[in-house]
Steps between C-alpha positions, in 0.01 A plus 500: 500500500698568818391591849675766709848381595551324168311181582264369235134573571293190569283419196134499595196326356144628547226241445139592424628826364190703402309561826529796736739323739719389209508860381626606840768230495616628162496861621699417813757309298573808287641672809651205687878520549558123514225338289442539127217377281590188302148438372132557571294192418144517367312225324248745352727791395823325397685698234327827585697791650468548874406859415184376326368373835669751731544830312647660813802268467575589138795727573657244734428180308553626147423231242519212748222252422325236704617144443287187504525207741673293228790749502585440866715182464739682266516786750601258775778366281642853466498587870662306783278684749164676484275694734139409425187694591166334436204729443301216346140449619412285799489137393712562190818607678585171676508270193688766305762519774526121520580485128749784536684333789521172311640677194747695717626179658553351156684813383707534818356847568465627857167664580349700782124545456256736669136419429246782523203267447315314775636160399761475776348719771377199695699223671354221284261401225205432732492857631537645150230279351259573787522874429531505120284198418732357236781243492846637565720495192829392661457376859847347494647853515346614829816420697706715263302819576443702816241775530506798737505877505874574469505694828365195686762243396876555502565237231294245314719196558400407145622585151172668409244732659133584465366843584168534688203668335457876515222502760686237700817710498322805636319310775803298607718809525263641762402183684814290537706726731210555740399135512863400555527748789172387657359854493171406333263209531510268197159601366537763230243680288645636177362736234723540197451733204686432176552684175367367171839368383461228764241335275742451213518617141182343362203739547211386717184662630679600820804651324318679218567871558139628507417240768815556706532878480366685809381167636581275795362154567580180685537166328533141621452606864637239743564269203801644317770252401773709664355434848632141538835614362517783755419267790752236393786744439425689821521181705821397323658836586379524862406154625161648593182362345291809427160548342469763228152619399581670172278725287664631181377808315548639150618860509471778240874519425739303279772386738553468873349320798373642828437239770347565841549231765309497829560266792443495880797637692683266736495594868731793569560586135444847358571700187856583604575131550360418156710770333812393685454134409449579132800736492724245667384214278567700184810681629721343231232481229586765239158500333272518805438824688291547813346846470316741726128520440331314219695409184385597150501297180650784293811499720591146387323438166759450229765390752610190690444666838240417765372746759338385825308704756313408818218616724373355826255558780465305823387180332561510124808517280476638148783466248503675162724373220548648152700345216512502122324179394714452188834571669526422870203266454642324193795590275694709752468250781599225258803707398602518867498120507701477178761739636536279806518176305795637302661659812448850360406805710132461581429856392661464155275651234222582746576829677313738268256698719130534431410773249237638737256618231443172321 
């Protein structure tokens, strides 16, 4: 398969291929001008058609079937380079990637990996293990990965990238520019509302439709595992140590996140200054728009775009951020990183607008 201009499309591997994020990786690949699916790996559904798990991809994927982990070494022998997306669960991704990198080295295959799990979102094993309460599966790989929201880091300086979590992405998009500009005090109170797809494919009491429909409730208040990630990535991007008091909520919709950030205004700051700082920070960011008024989830759900709005009085700043949790907060943001790692246009395969009536 060739990319526009006659160059061969980069063969792409999707690991952990049956979850919602994996489904979005596969969907994005069907429309990407420079990447093409080489294989989707699933230990539980190997040999079954992709369409059996994701019926919406039937027309695009045809009879393509999932492959098993044992099929990967042969795949590496066939391709001198591979783009790799990991949608494997937290804790399972790291050891899987360690095995893949070892096999690639043996085969002489060049890889760029973007991990959508939490395994490389922290600077080292101690921070990961403190939050997730389990041993890290490949601590020797930490130096090979760099984690950030794409808009907050020009380049990784590493061969591989990790994408922040969906809640973390939404909060960081609103907080980082204002902390960097010194327009707010580094004490932020955050309420985030996520759609049910953020809980993954396996049904639970909080994702079961009769419980979720027409309902809204908080969970893990001030104790969510994204909070340490948000604080660490915010400080890495700004040099400012900030405190984030984070309360997540489950919303009565399938996809999207709405986050509201509140913080004390710095002396002399006002709403116009906040808007100007955000607009300047994201001036060259194709997927982030600073909007008038308050942004709406339906304007971004199903797209890789983020909308940010602000409000302020004499003492308090409020920032509103909306994203699609599965795209900008996961597969789409990861695709931005992959485009960069292969020196492709950052927007490649990602410019489809939101449907609006999702």
